[in-house]
C-alpha positions as CSV (number, residue, x, y, z in Angstrom):
1,M,25.4,6.1,0.6
2,M,23.7,3.0,2.0
3,A,23.1,1.5,-1.4
4,Q,26.8,1.9,-2.2
5,I,27.9,0.4,1.1
6,Y,25.9,-2.8,0.6
7,N,26.7,-3.1,-3.1
8,Y,30.5,-2.5,-2.6
9,A,30.7,-4.9,0.4
10,S,32.3,-8.3,-0.5
11,H,29.8,-9.9,1.9
12,V,26.9,-9.0,4.2
13,C,26.4,-10.8,7.4
14,I,22.9,-10.8,8.7
15,W,22.6,-11.2,12.5
16,L,19.2,-12.6,13.7
17,G,20.0,-12.9,17.4
18,D,21.6,-15.0,20.2
19,S,18.8,-17.5,20.6
20,S,19.5,-20.9,19.0
21,A,16.2,-22.5,20.0
22,H,15.0,-22.7,16.3
23,A,18.3,-22.0,14.4
24,E,19.9,-25.4,14.6
25,G,17.0,-27.5,13.3
26,A,15.9,-24.8,10.8
27,F,19.4,-24.3,9.3
28,R,20.0,-28.1,9.2
29,L,16.7,-28.5,7.3
30,V,17.8,-25.7,4.8
31,R,21.0,-27.6,4.1
32,D,19.2,-30.9,3.7
33,I,16.5,-29.8,1.3
34,M,19.1,-28.3,-1.1
35,N,19.3,-32.0,-2.1
36,F,16.0,-32.4,-4.0
37,K,15.9,-36.1,-3.3
38,K,15.9,-35.3,0.5
39,F,13.4,-32.5,-0.1
40,D,10.6,-34.9,-1.2
41,T,11.3,-37.1,1.8
42,K,11.3,-34.1,4.2
43,V,7.9,-33.0,2.9
44,R,6.4,-36.5,3.4
45,S,8.0,-37.4,6.7
46,S,6.1,-36.8,10.0
47,E,9.5,-36.6,11.7
48,T,10.4,-33.3,10.1
49,K,7.4,-31.4,11.5
50,D,9.5,-29.7,14.2
51,N,12.1,-28.6,11.7
52,W,9.5,-27.1,9.4
53,I,8.1,-25.2,12.3
54,Q,11.5,-24.0,13.3
55,L,12.1,-22.7,9.8
56,I,8.9,-20.8,9.9
57,E,9.8,-19.3,13.3
58,I,13.1,-18.1,11.8
59,M,11.1,-16.5,8.9
60,K,9.2,-14.5,11.6
61,A,12.4,-13.1,13.1
62,A,12.1,-9.3,13.7
63,W,14.9,-8.6,11.3
64,F,12.8,-9.6,8.3
65,S,10.1,-7.0,9.2
66,R,12.5,-4.0,9.0
67,R,11.9,-2.0,5.8
68,W,15.5,-0.9,5.4
69,I,16.7,-4.5,5.1
70,I,15.2,-4.8,1.6
71,Q,18.1,-3.0,0.0
72,E,20.6,-4.7,2.3
73,V,19.8,-8.0,0.7
74,A,18.8,-6.8,-2.8
75,L,22.0,-4.9,-3.4
76,S,24.5,-7.2,-1.7
77,K,26.9,-9.3,-3.7
78,S,26.8,-12.1,-1.2
79,A,25.0,-12.6,2.2
80,S,24.7,-15.1,5.0
81,L,22.3,-15.5,7.9
82,H,23.7,-15.9,11.4
83,C,21.8,-17.0,14.5
84,A,23.8,-17.8,17.6
85,D,26.6,-20.1,16.3
86,Q,24.6,-21.3,13.3
87,V,25.2,-20.0,9.8
88,V,23.6,-20.5,6.4
89,H,24.1,-18.8,3.1
90,W,21.4,-16.5,2.0
91,D,20.9,-18.2,-1.4
92,D,20.3,-21.5,0.4
93,F,17.8,-19.9,2.8
94,A,16.0,-18.2,0.0
95,D,15.7,-21.4,-2.0
96,A,14.5,-23.3,1.0
97,V,11.7,-20.7,1.7
98,S,10.7,-20.8,-2.0
99,L,10.4,-24.6,-1.8
100,L,8.4,-24.3,1.4
101,L,6.0,-22.0,-0.3
102,E,5.6,-24.5,-3.2
103,K,4.6,-27.3,-0.8
104,I,2.8,-25.3,1.9
105,H,-0.6,-26.7,1.0
106,V,0.8,-30.2,1.5
107,L,2.3,-29.3,4.9
108,R,-0.9,-27.7,6.0
109,T,-3.0,-30.8,5.2
110,K,-0.4,-33.1,6.7
111,F,0.3,-31.4,10.0
112,D,-2.8,-29.2,10.6
113,E,-1.0,-26.7,12.8
114,E,-1.8,-23.0,13.0
115,I,1.7,-21.9,12.3
116,F,1.5,-23.2,8.8
117,E,-1.3,-20.7,8.0
118,D,-0.4,-17.4,6.4
119,V,3.2,-18.3,5.7
120,E,2.9,-16.6,2.4
121,T,2.2,-13.3,4.1
122,T,5.3,-13.2,6.3
123,S,7.8,-10.5,5.5
124,A,10.5,-13.1,4.8
125,S,8.2,-14.8,2.1
126,I,7.4,-11.4,0.5
127,L,11.0,-10.4,0.5
128,I,12.3,-13.6,-1.1
129,Q,9.5,-13.6,-3.8
130,C,10.3,-10.0,-4.7
131,L,14.1,-10.1,-4.8
132,D,14.5,-11.6,-8.2
133,N,12.2,-9.0,-9.6
134,I,13.9,-6.0,-8.0
135,C,17.2,-6.0,-9.9
136,H,19.4,-8.0,-12.3
137,K,22.9,-8.8,-11.1
138,S,26.0,-9.9,-12.9
139,Y,27.8,-13.2,-12.1
140,T,29.9,-11.3,-9.5
141,G,26.9,-9.8,-7.8
142,D,27.0,-6.3,-9.2
143,V,23.7,-4.7,-9.9
144,V,23.4,-4.2,-13.7
145,A,19.7,-3.2,-13.9
146,K,16.9,-2.1,-11.6
147,L,13.6,-3.5,-12.8
148,L,10.8,-1.8,-10.8
149,D,9.6,1.8,-10.6
150,L,9.0,3.5,-7.3
151,E,5.2,3.1,-7.4
152,T,5.5,-0.7,-7.8
153,L,8.1,-1.0,-5.0
154,V,5.9,0.9,-2.5
155,S,2.7,-0.8,-3.6
156,T,4.0,-4.4,-3.4
157,L,6.6,-4.3,-0.5
158,L,4.0,-4.4,2.2
159,G,4.5,-5.8,5.7
160,F,7.8,-4.1,6.4
161,Q,8.1,-1.6,9.2
162,A,10.1,1.6,9.6
163,T,10.6,4.0,12.5
164,S,9.7,7.0,10.4
165,P,6.6,6.6,8.2
166,R,8.4,8.6,5.5
167,D,10.8,5.6,5.1
168,T,7.9,3.7,3.5
169,I,9.1,5.6,0.4
170,Y,12.6,6.8,1.2
171,S,13.9,3.2,2.0
172,V,13.3,2.0,-1.5
173,L,14.4,5.0,-3.5
174,S,17.8,3.3,-4.2
175,L,16.0,0.3,-5.7
176,A,13.8,2.2,-8.1
177,N,14.5,2.5,-11.8
178,D,12.9,6.0,-11.7
179,P,14.5,7.7,-8.7
180,P,13.4,11.3,-8.1
181,G,15.4,13.9,-10.0
182,E,15.7,17.6,-9.9
183,D,12.9,19.8,-11.3
184,E,10.6,16.9,-12.2
185,P,7.6,18.1,-14.3
186,W,5.0,16.6,-11.9
187,T,5.8,19.1,-9.2
188,E,4.2,21.8,-11.3
189,I,0.7,20.6,-10.3
190,H,1.5,21.8,-6.8
191,S,2.6,25.3,-7.8
192,E,-0.8,27.0,-7.4
193,Q,-1.1,25.8,-3.7
194,L,2.5,26.7,-2.9
195,E,2.0,30.2,-4.3
196,S,-1.2,30.6,-2.4
197,N,0.4,29.5,0.8
198,W,3.1,32.1,0.3
199,R,0.7,34.9,-0.4
200,N,-1.3,34.1,2.7
201,D,1.7,33.9,4.9
202,H,3.7,36.9,3.5
203,A,1.2,39.1,1.7
204,M,3.5,39.4,-1.3
205,P,4.1,37.5,-4.6
206,L,6.4,34.5,-4.8
207,S,9.4,34.7,-7.1
208,Q,9.9,32.0,-9.6
209,D,13.3,31.1,-8.1
210,H,11.7,30.7,-4.7
211,L,8.9,28.7,-6.2
212,R,11.4,26.4,-7.9
213,E,13.1,25.9,-4.6
214,L,9.8,25.0,-2.9
215,K,9.0,22.5,-5.6
216,R,12.5,20.9,-5.2
217,K,11.8,20.4,-1.5
218,I,8.7,18.2,-2.2
219,A,10.4,16.2,-5.0
220,L,10.8,13.0,-2.8
221,K,14.5,13.4,-2.0
222,P,14.9,12.3,1.6
223,N,13.9,15.2,3.8
224,Y,12.6,14.7,7.3
225,A,11.7,18.4,7.7
226,I,8.7,17.8,5.5
227,S,5.5,16.4,7.0
228,T,4.7,12.8,6.3
229,R,1.4,13.8,4.8
230,D,3.1,16.0,2.2
231,V,5.6,13.2,1.4
232,F,2.8,10.8,0.9
233,I,0.8,13.3,-1.3
234,A,4.0,14.0,-3.3
235,F,4.4,10.2,-3.9
236,V,0.9,9.6,-5.0
237,T,0.7,12.7,-7.3
238,R,4.1,11.8,-8.8
239,S,2.8,8.2,-9.5
240,I,-0.4,9.5,-11.1
241,C,1.4,12.0,-13.3
242,K,4.0,9.4,-14.5
243,S,1.6,6.5,-15.1
244,K,-1.6,8.4,-16.1
245,S,-3.3,5.9,-13.8
246,L,-5.4,6.5,-10.7
247,D,-5.1,2.9,-9.4
248,I,-2.6,4.1,-6.7
249,I,-5.5,5.8,-4.8
250,C,-7.1,2.4,-4.4
251,R,-4.0,0.5,-3.2
252,H,-3.5,0.1,0.5
253,W,0.1,1.0,1.3
254,A,0.3,3.9,3.8
255,P,1.2,3.3,7.4
256,N,-0.4,5.1,10.3
257,V,1.2,8.5,11.1
258,T,1.1,9.9,14.6
259,D,1.8,13.4,15.8
260,D,3.9,12.6,18.9
261,E,3.4,16.1,20.3
262,F,-0.4,15.5,20.8
263,S,-0.3,11.6,20.5
264,E,-2.9,12.0,17.7
265,K,-3.2,10.2,14.4
266,V,-2.4,12.5,11.5
267,P,-5.3,12.7,9.1
268,M,-4.6,11.8,5.5
269,P,-6.6,12.6,2.4
270,S,-9.0,9.8,1.7
271,W,-7.2,8.9,-1.5
272,I,-4.1,7.8,0.5
273,S,-5.3,4.3,1.6
274,N,-4.0,2.9,4.9
275,I,-2.1,-0.4,4.9
276,Y,-4.6,-1.8,7.5
277,N,-7.1,-2.0,4.6
278,A,-4.9,-4.6,2.9
279,P,-5.9,-8.2,2.8
280,F,-3.8,-9.2,5.9
281,G,-3.7,-5.8,7.5
282,G,-0.6,-4.0,8.7
283,P,2.7,-5.5,10.0
284,D,1.4,-5.7,13.6
285,S,-2.1,-7.0,12.7
286,S,-3.5,-10.2,14.3
287,K,-3.1,-13.4,12.3
288,G,-5.3,-14.3,9.4
289,R,-7.2,-12.5,6.8
290,Q,-8.5,-9.0,7.7
291,N,-10.0,-7.8,4.4
292,G,-10.8,-9.0,0.9
293,D,-8.1,-8.9,-1.8
294,N,-7.3,-5.5,-3.4
295,F,-8.9,-5.3,-6.9
296,V,-6.0,-3.3,-8.3
297,A,-3.2,-5.2,-6.5
298,Y,-0.3,-6.5,-8.5
299,L,2.9,-8.3,-8.0
300,P,6.5,-7.4,-9.0
301,H,6.6,-10.2,-11.4
302,D,3.0,-9.7,-12.7
303,R,1.8,-6.1,-13.2
304,R,-1.1,-6.9,-15.4
305,K,-4.3,-4.8,-15.0
306,R,-7.0,-7.2,-13.8
307,Y,-9.8,-4.9,-14.9
308,R,-10.4,-2.0,-17.3
309,A,-13.6,-0.3,-16.1
310,C,-12.3,3.1,-17.4
311,G,-11.8,1.7,-20.9
312,S,-9.1,3.6,-22.8
313,Y,-9.6,6.7,-20.7
314,L,-6.5,7.9,-18.8
315,A,-5.9,10.4,-16.0
316,D,-4.7,13.0,-18.6
317,D,-6.6,15.9,-16.9
318,F,-5.6,15.0,-13.4
319,S,-4.8,18.1,-11.3
320,M,-4.7,19.5,-7.8
321,A,-7.4,21.8,-6.5
322,L,-6.8,24.5,-3.9
323,D,-7.3,23.0,-0.4
324,P,-10.2,24.8,1.4
325,F,-8.4,24.7,4.7
326,L,-5.1,26.0,3.4
327,Q,-7.1,28.8,1.7
328,S,-8.6,29.9,5.0
329,A,-9.4,33.6,5.0
330,E,-8.0,34.0,8.5
331,G,-4.5,33.9,6.9
332,P,-1.1,33.5,8.5
333,S,-2.2,34.1,12.1
334,L,-4.5,31.1,11.9
335,R,-1.8,28.8,10.5
336,K,1.1,30.0,12.7
337,N,-0.6,30.2,16.0
338,M,-2.9,27.2,15.8
339,N,-3.3,25.4,19.1
340,R,-4.7,22.0,19.6
341,N,-8.3,23.0,20.4
342,R,-8.4,25.3,17.3
343,A,-7.1,22.5,15.1
344,H,-9.8,20.3,16.5
345,S,-12.6,22.8,15.8
346,L,-11.4,23.2,12.2
347,R,-11.3,19.4,11.7
348,T,-14.9,19.5,12.7
349,Q,-15.6,22.3,10.2
350,F,-13.7,20.6,7.4
351,P,-14.0,16.9,8.4
352,F,-12.4,15.4,5.3
353,S,-10.1,18.2,4.2
354,S,-6.5,18.7,5.0
355,H,-5.1,20.7,7.9
356,R,-2.0,22.8,8.0
357,P,-1.5,24.3,11.5
358,I,2.0,25.6,12.1
359,T,3.8,25.8,15.4
360,V,6.6,28.5,15.6
361,L,9.8,27.1,17.0
362,S,11.4,29.0,19.8
363,P,15.1,30.0,19.7
364,V,17.6,27.5,21.1
365,E,20.7,28.3,23.1
366,N,23.9,27.9,21.1
367,R,21.7,27.3,18.0
368,S,24.4,28.7,15.7
369,S,26.7,25.8,16.5
370,W,24.0,23.3,15.6
371,I,23.0,25.1,12.5
372,E,26.6,25.0,11.4
373,A,26.7,21.2,11.9
374,F,23.2,20.5,10.6
375,P,22.3,23.3,8.3
376,D,19.1,21.8,7.0
377,L,17.6,20.9,10.3
378,Q,15.3,22.8,12.8
379,V,15.9,22.3,16.5
380,N,13.0,22.3,18.9
381,A,13.8,24.1,22.1
382,A,11.2,22.0,24.0
383,N,13.7,19.2,23.9
384,G,15.9,21.1,26.3
385,L,19.0,20.2,24.3
386,S,21.5,23.1,23.9
387,T,24.7,21.2,23.9
388,P,25.8,18.1,21.9
389,P,25.1,14.8,23.5
390,S,27.8,12.2,24.1
391,P,29.6,11.1,20.9
392,T,30.1,7.6,22.1
393,A,27.0,6.2,20.4
394,V,24.8,7.3,17.6
395,E,21.2,6.3,17.3
396,P,19.7,8.2,14.4
397,S,16.0,8.8,14.4
398,S,16.0,9.0,10.6
399,F,18.0,8.2,7.5
400,S,18.9,11.8,7.0
401,E,20.6,12.0,10.5
402,A,22.5,8.8,9.9
403,K,23.6,10.1,6.5
404,R,25.0,13.2,8.1
405,V,27.2,11.2,10.5
406,G,28.4,9.1,7.7
407,V,26.8,5.7,8.5
408,A,23.7,3.7,7.6
409,P,21.1,2.8,10.2
410,A,21.5,-0.5,12.0
411,V,24.9,-1.5,10.5
412,T,28.4,-1.6,11.8
413,V,30.9,-0.7,9.1
414,S,34.5,-1.8,9.4
415,D,37.2,-1.6,6.8
416,P,39.8,-4.4,7.0
417,A,42.4,-2.1,5.7
418,G,41.9,0.3,8.6
419,G,40.1,3.7,8.8
420,T,36.7,4.7,7.6
421,T,37.3,7.0,4.7
422,G,36.2,5.9,1.3
423,I,34.4,2.7,0.3
424,S,36.6,-0.3,-0.3
425,P,35.5,-3.2,-2.5
426,A,36.6,-5.5,0.4
427,L,34.3,-3.7,2.8
428,R,32.4,-6.0,5.1
429,V,29.0,-5.1,6.4
430,E,27.6,-6.8,9.5
431,I,24.1,-6.5,10.8
432,P,24.2,-6.3,14.6
433,R,21.5,-7.4,17.0
434,S,21.2,-3.9,18.4
435,P,19.8,-1.1,16.2
436,R,22.5,1.3,17.5
437,V,25.2,2.5,15.1
438,S,28.9,2.6,15.8
439,I,31.9,3.3,13.6
440,S,34.9,1.1,14.1
441,G,38.3,2.0,12.8
442,N,40.9,4.7,13.4
443,S,38.8,7.7,12.6
444,K,38.0,10.3,15.2
445,S,34.7,10.3,17.0
446,R,32.1,12.5,15.3
447,R,29.5,14.6,17.1
448,S,26.2,12.7,17.3
449,S,22.9,14.0,16.1
450,I,19.9,14.8,18.1
451,R,16.3,14.3,17.1
452,A,16.4,17.7,15.5
453,V,13.1,17.6,13.7
454,S,10.3,18.5,16.1
455,S,7.2,16.4,16.1
456,D,5.1,19.4,15.1
457,V,6.6,19.1,11.7
458,E,3.6,16.7,11.1
459,R,1.3,19.7,11.2
460,K,3.2,21.8,8.7
461,Y,1.1,21.1,5.7
462,Q,2.2,22.7,2.4
463,L,0.5,20.6,-0.3
464,S,-3.2,20.4,-1.2
465,G,-5.1,17.3,-0.2
466,V,-7.7,17.8,-2.9
467,I,-7.3,16.0,-6.3
468,Q,-9.5,16.9,-9.3
469,V,-10.4,14.1,-11.7
470,G,-13.0,13.4,-14.4
471,G,-15.3,10.5,-14.5
472,L,-18.8,9.1,-14.6
473,M,-21.4,8.7,-11.9
474,L,-23.0,5.3,-12.5
475,G,-25.5,5.5,-9.7
476,K,-26.3,5.8,-6.0
477,I,-26.4,3.0,-3.4
478,K,-29.9,2.3,-2.2
479,Y,-29.5,-1.1,-0.4
480,Q,-26.5,-2.8,1.1
481,S,-25.8,-6.0,3.0
482,D,-24.2,-6.3,6.4
483,V,-20.4,-6.5,6.4
484,M,-19.5,-10.0,5.4
485,R,-17.3,-10.8,8.3
486,G,-15.7,-14.3,8.2
487,G,-16.6,-14.5,4.5
488,I,-20.3,-15.3,5.2
489,I,-22.7,-14.1,2.4
490,P,-26.2,-13.3,3.8
491,G,-29.0,-15.6,2.5
492,E,-31.3,-12.6,1.7
493,W,-28.6,-11.3,-0.8
494,V,-28.2,-14.7,-2.4
495,T,-31.9,-14.5,-3.1
496,R,-31.6,-10.9,-4.3
497,L,-28.9,-12.0,-6.8
498,G,-31.3,-14.5,-8.4
499,W,-31.0,-17.8,-6.5
500,R,-34.2,-19.4,-5.2
501,A,-33.4,-21.8,-2.4
502,G,-35.6,-24.9,-2.3
503,E,-36.5,-24.7,-5.9
504,K,-35.1,-27.3,-8.3
505,Q,-32.4,-25.4,-10.3
506,N,-29.5,-26.7,-12.4
507,K,-28.0,-23.3,-13.2
508,V,-26.8,-20.4,-11.1
509,P,-27.5,-16.9,-12.3
510,D,-24.5,-15.3,-13.9
511,T,-24.7,-12.2,-11.6
512,L,-24.5,-14.4,-8.5
513,W,-21.6,-16.8,-9.3
514,R,-19.5,-14.2,-11.1
515,L,-20.1,-11.4,-8.6
516,L,-19.0,-13.6,-5.6
517,V,-15.5,-14.0,-7.3
518,A,-15.4,-10.5,-8.8
519,D,-15.5,-12.2,-12.2
520,R,-11.9,-13.3,-12.0
521,A,-10.0,-16.4,-11.1
522,A,-7.4,-16.4,-8.3
523,G,-4.6,-15.5,-10.8
524,G,-6.5,-12.5,-12.2
525,G,-7.7,-14.0,-15.4
526,K,-11.3,-14.7,-16.5
527,P,-13.0,-17.3,-14.3
528,P,-13.2,-20.8,-15.8
529,S,-16.7,-22.0,-16.8
530,W,-16.7,-24.8,-14.1
531,Y,-16.9,-22.0,-11.5
532,Q,-20.6,-21.9,-12.2
533,R,-21.0,-25.6,-11.5
534,A,-18.9,-25.4,-8.3
535,C,-21.1,-22.6,-7.1
536,L,-24.2,-24.7,-7.7
537,H,-22.7,-27.6,-5.8
538,G,-22.1,-25.3,-2.8
539,L,-25.5,-23.7,-2.9
540,V,-27.2,-27.1,-2.5
541,D,-24.6,-28.5,-0.1
542,P,-25.6,-28.0,3.6
543,R,-21.9,-27.9,4.5
544,V,-21.6,-24.7,2.6
545,S,-25.1,-23.2,2.6
546,D,-27.0,-23.3,5.9
547,N,-30.8,-23.5,6.4
548,E,-31.2,-19.7,6.2
549,G,-29.5,-19.6,2.8
550,N,-26.3,-18.0,4.2
551,I,-23.2,-19.1,2.3
552,H,-20.1,-20.0,4.4
553,S,-17.2,-19.5,2.0
554,V,-14.7,-20.7,4.6
555,T,-14.8,-24.5,5.0
556,P,-12.9,-26.1,7.9
557,P,-10.4,-28.8,7.0
558,N,-12.5,-31.4,8.7
559,R,-15.6,-30.5,6.5
560,K,-14.7,-32.3,3.3
561,I,-16.3,-31.1,0.1
562,S,-15.1,-31.6,-3.5
563,E,-11.8,-30.1,-4.4
564,M,-13.2,-27.9,-7.2
565,T,-16.0,-26.6,-4.9
566,T,-13.4,-25.8,-2.3
567,E,-11.3,-23.9,-4.8
568,Y,-14.2,-21.8,-5.9
569,F,-15.3,-20.9,-2.4
570,H,-11.8,-20.1,-1.4
571,R,-11.8,-17.6,-4.2
572,V,-15.1,-16.3,-2.9
573,E,-13.5,-15.9,0.6
574,T,-10.7,-13.8,-0.7
575,V,-13.1,-11.4,-2.5
576,V,-16.0,-10.9,-0.1
577,W,-14.2,-10.8,3.2
578,N,-15.2,-7.7,5.2
579,R,-16.9,-6.2,2.2
580,R,-20.6,-5.4,1.6
581,L,-22.9,-6.4,-1.2
582,F,-24.8,-3.4,-2.6
583,E,-27.6,-2.6,-5.0
584,A,-27.4,0.8,-6.7
585,E,-29.9,2.7,-8.8
586,A,-28.3,3.7,-12.1
587,D,-28.1,7.4,-12.8
588,V,-30.0,8.4,-16.0
589,S,-30.3,12.1,-15.2
590,R,-27.7,13.1,-17.8
591,L,-28.7,10.7,-20.6
592,S,-30.9,13.3,-22.1
593,N,-27.7,15.2,-23.0
594,V,-26.8,12.5,-25.5
595,Q,-27.4,13.9,-29.0
596,V,-26.6,10.9,-31.2
597,L,-27.7,7.4,-30.5
598,T,-25.0,5.3,-32.2
599,P,-25.0,1.5,-31.8
600,E,-22.1,1.9,-29.3
601,T,-24.2,4.5,-27.3
602,K,-27.2,2.2,-27.2
603,Q,-25.1,-0.7,-26.1
604,A,-23.6,1.4,-23.3
605,M,-27.1,2.7,-22.3
606,I,-28.2,-0.8,-21.6
607,I,-26.1,-0.7,-18.4
608,F,-28.2,2.2,-17.1
609,C,-31.6,1.9,-18.6
610,K,-34.4,-0.7,-18.7
611,D,-35.8,0.6,-22.0
612,I,-34.0,2.3,-24.9
613,R,-36.6,1.6,-27.6
614,F,-37.6,4.3,-30.2
615,G,-34.4,6.2,-29.6
616,S,-35.2,7.1,-26.0
617,A,-34.0,5.9,-22.7
618,S,-36.2,5.4,-19.6
619,G,-36.3,3.5,-16.3
620,S,-33.2,3.1,-14.2
621,K,-31.6,-0.4,-13.9
622,S,-30.2,-1.8,-10.7
623,L,-26.4,-2.2,-10.5
624,F,-25.1,-4.9,-8.2
625,G,-21.6,-5.1,-6.7
626,L,-19.2,-5.2,-3.8
627,A,-18.2,-2.2,-1.8
628,P,-15.9,-1.5,1.2
629,K,-17.3,-2.1,4.7
630,E,-17.5,1.7,5.2
631,A,-20.0,2.2,2.4
632,E,-23.4,3.6,3.2
633,D,-26.7,4.1,1.6
634,G,-26.6,7.3,-0.6
635,D,-22.9,6.9,-1.5
636,L,-22.1,7.3,-5.2
637,V,-20.8,4.5,-7.5
638,C,-18.4,6.1,-10.0
639,I,-15.8,5.4,-12.7
640,L,-12.9,7.7,-12.7
641,F,-10.8,8.3,-15.8
642,G,-7.6,6.4,-15.4
643,C,-8.9,4.1,-12.6
644,T,-9.3,0.5,-13.7
645,V,-12.0,-0.3,-11.1
646,P,-15.1,1.7,-10.0
647,V,-14.9,3.6,-6.7
648,I,-17.4,4.6,-4.0
649,L,-17.5,8.4,-3.3
650,R,-19.4,10.2,-0.6
651,P,-20.4,13.8,-1.2
652,I,-19.4,16.3,1.5
653,E,-22.3,18.7,1.9
654,D,-21.7,22.4,1.4
655,L,-18.1,22.0,0.3
656,G,-18.6,20.5,-3.2
657,L,-16.0,17.9,-2.3
658,Y,-16.1,14.1,-2.2
659,K,-14.5,11.5,0.1
660,L,-13.1,8.4,-1.4
661,I,-14.6,5.4,0.4
662,G,-12.7,2.8,-1.6
663,E,-12.6,0.6,-4.6
664,A,-15.7,-1.4,-5.8
665,Y,-16.7,-4.2,-8.1
666,V,-19.8,-3.4,-10.2
667,H,-21.1,-6.3,-12.2
668,G,-21.3,-5.6,-15.9
669,V,-19.0,-2.6,-16.1
670,M,-15.5,-4.0,-15.2
671,D,-14.2,-4.4,-18.8
672,G,-15.1,-0.9,-20.0
673,E,-18.7,-1.6,-21.0
674,A,-19.9,1.9,-19.8
675,M,-17.1,3.7,-21.7
676,I,-17.4,2.3,-25.3
677,S,-19.4,5.4,-26.4
678,S,-17.5,8.7,-26.4
679,E,-20.9,10.5,-26.9
680,L,-22.2,8.9,-23.7
681,V,-19.0,9.6,-21.8
682,D,-19.1,13.3,-22.8
683,A,-22.8,13.6,-21.9
684,M,-22.3,12.0,-18.4
685,R,-18.9,13.4,-17.5
686,V,-18.5,14.8,-14.0
687,D,-15.5,16.5,-12.5
688,F,-14.9,15.3,-8.9
689,Q,-12.8,17.1,-6.3
690,I,-11.7,14.4,-3.8
691,C,-10.2,15.2,-0.5
């Protein structure tokens, strides 16, 4: 419905607010720099500083941070920005922002103002850079092709907020070239858990028709009666089944989810990574870098795999294991009558598993009238609402409610021809400054919705939070550095990686200079050879390396060093920030299972063993790498089939499960070196159940 409204509208007017403090100068700058001759002048002139600042302030307007606006612009034929009495066409604004991003390094150097930092991470910048890659349009503005799949949209459109966390996914369904359909094959992997839940709750078999209906409910069609946890699980498992890749479990995309009834954060499986682990944190994070770059990140216009640690192995045998909590022997009484204290005690018992407490809703007065109006909703009597609220205004709490009253959230829809029935090609869509929704025209008022989905829906867990995947255990962490906050590499680890401060050296050990940049250049390709020389210059430069041997990858603008050295250590900063260096002892326990020592097997064994002479393997080697800040001694360094980077797993005692700590860089295995021998892989294979 919303997608049709925006695509059928002749023009979309975007309202940014009443304040004209920044609009006049910013919009004038936009119009001026459309003339490229003036653009060069505006970049060089000190007199335009205030105008550039005003443009950046406009880019930080609250409207740009709303997740639903992505489709408003992406699907519109034509659009314009309105702020107070100022107007500028969207195409001009988008081009101006693109030009700003091209010259941002020049403006930073020239004006040295904090506001010019992190411009690339603003929602406006992300939106504009992505739009051309979301869909192809005809000359008249009609969408002729959608270019990105759902996984890519969710993984790359970060920094946008939505009232309901489910809208992280639902808000981009209309933009995906693979929208969810009926009876998709991937839902079959959840059948065992759904059947088990039914047997525990009803003590009777589940019919195939009912099972089919349960699977349809989790198939990512907008449904706010399903817990956010289950929606996120469905999205991740669908992505894995379609792509045969596990990289999604290492991408940081999921917002925080709160159970409003208890004001508690809803626990997620460890393989659903929070957006606050992203390089610049969540939408409301403080300014500046928060974490190192994601090793499996990609862009809408560049979806190349940066690494191939898993070689040619895919997640072909990916499956869901039964969740130990949902399988509790206490049965339906436990799940239906769970109170807060009981839920807490079970979280202690199963600290990393999923939880599925269910609260039974009480009857509601006049419930039948509400069921008639909203047949797929549940009404919580605790709200005390037994009669319809006033129909004069509608403020939907979710897309599904807005859909049922016939409008889209945060838009006023008016038909110049009069009335509100049907969708006219001349329809005009305006974005008001208030998020309230009203319907103008001659139609009768419609009964408004209430917040009919109780907050305890967040505790109705239906899907297993345990994935089962195959892979290799490379080794176990035995030493780790402090967290490298501020991008500072500890001197003792510089020494551990082969550098000897004070000694005359003209070459940096490969392990050191490559590991610090994760063996990749900023664009994702192999690092240029001059990186080694740039690293050497930094190691002997007191402006980079202090008297204790610590490397300061962030160099203030007033601390001038060579351009190439600066570029290298900027790459170091983006990699090591808030991560740990580690040394792991390679696991050789399963190498005795290898029956045939082919040349490929011997080559792969070099990663693990100090000595493979005379057809035998002995002596564990040390593996060096980068791990998340949460990593601890004793954690396992693993490669999962279908995951292009290694991961850190933590065993959960007595449960036979593992918690995913996060992605890792392991020097010497990132291009599939450990996977070149099928004999070695077969001998060392481990099946992991990750919760």
